[in-house]
PLY file of the C-alpha trace (Angstrom):
ply
format ascii 1.0
element vertex 75
property float x
property float y
property float z
element edge 74
property int vertex1
property int vertex2
end_header
-51.99 36.76 -15.99
-48.69 38.51 -16.57
-45.80 36.22 -17.31
-43.98 34.74 -14.32
-46.83 35.58 -11.80
-48.03 32.18 -11.19
-44.83 30.41 -11.79
-42.05 29.90 -9.15
-38.35 29.79 -10.26
-36.42 26.70 -9.17
-33.72 27.85 -6.96
-30.82 25.43 -6.63
-28.06 26.03 -4.05
-24.65 26.20 -5.36
-22.48 23.31 -4.29
-20.64 24.05 -1.20
-16.76 23.83 -1.50
-16.50 22.37 1.88
-18.66 19.23 1.21
-16.28 16.49 -0.03
-17.61 14.05 -2.56
-18.45 10.53 -1.19
-15.80 7.87 -1.86
-16.81 4.61 -3.41
-16.04 2.58 -0.30
-18.35 4.92 1.69
-21.23 3.87 -0.47
-20.89 0.12 -0.10
-23.98 -2.01 0.29
-24.34 -4.08 3.38
-23.20 -7.80 3.20
-26.32 -9.83 2.02
-25.41 -12.66 4.39
-24.21 -12.10 8.02
-20.62 -12.70 8.71
-19.73 -15.84 10.63
-19.09 -15.26 14.14
-15.57 -16.50 15.01
-14.43 -17.19 18.62
-11.81 -15.12 19.81
-9.55 -18.21 20.41
-9.78 -18.98 16.78
-8.82 -15.46 15.55
-5.26 -15.86 16.97
-4.95 -19.26 15.23
-6.25 -18.01 11.89
-3.92 -14.91 12.24
-0.92 -17.18 12.97
-1.79 -19.37 9.83
-1.96 -16.23 7.59
1.34 -14.99 8.78
2.89 -18.47 8.17
1.47 -18.50 4.64
2.79 -15.09 3.96
6.19 -15.95 5.11
6.24 -18.93 2.78
5.13 -16.75 -0.08
7.73 -14.28 0.78
10.53 -16.96 0.75
9.42 -18.20 -2.69
9.52 -14.60 -4.03
12.94 -14.21 -2.71
14.02 -17.50 -4.69
12.41 -16.29 -7.78
14.14 -12.82 -7.41
17.43 -14.50 -6.90
16.97 -16.67 -10.04
16.03 -13.64 -12.22
19.01 -11.71 -10.96
21.40 -14.63 -11.90
19.76 -14.86 -15.28
20.38 -11.21 -15.90
23.80 -11.37 -14.92
24.79 -14.27 -17.15
24.64 -13.30 -20.83
0 1
1 2
2 3
3 4
4 5
5 6
6 7
7 8
8 9
9 10
10 11
11 12
12 13
13 14
14 15
15 16
16 17
17 18
18 19
19 20
20 21
21 22
22 23
23 24
24 25
25 26
26 27
27 28
28 29
29 30
30 31
31 32
32 33
33 34
34 35
35 36
36 37
37 38
38 39
39 40
40 41
41 42
42 43
43 44
44 45
45 46
46 47
47 48
48 49
49 50
50 51
51 52
52 53
53 54
54 55
55 56
56 57
57 58
58 59
59 60
60 61
61 62
62 63
63 64
64 65
65 66
66 67
67 68
68 69
69 70
70 71
71 72
72 73
73 74
């Protein structure tokens, strides 16, 4: 047999410039356990608690920021 008669060359298409690579967040595995179902009434309460906690954190950060500025001003 002559060379290349029984062989087929592997043809790989060139990558298309229009296909964007996958982002890591798009390749996430599904959650192994189902998420808990939260009644819609509780969602509002939970969001309110989160906002209250964030407000408290913001107030503490403002106090810390003021202390640091005062320390920098006093040599």
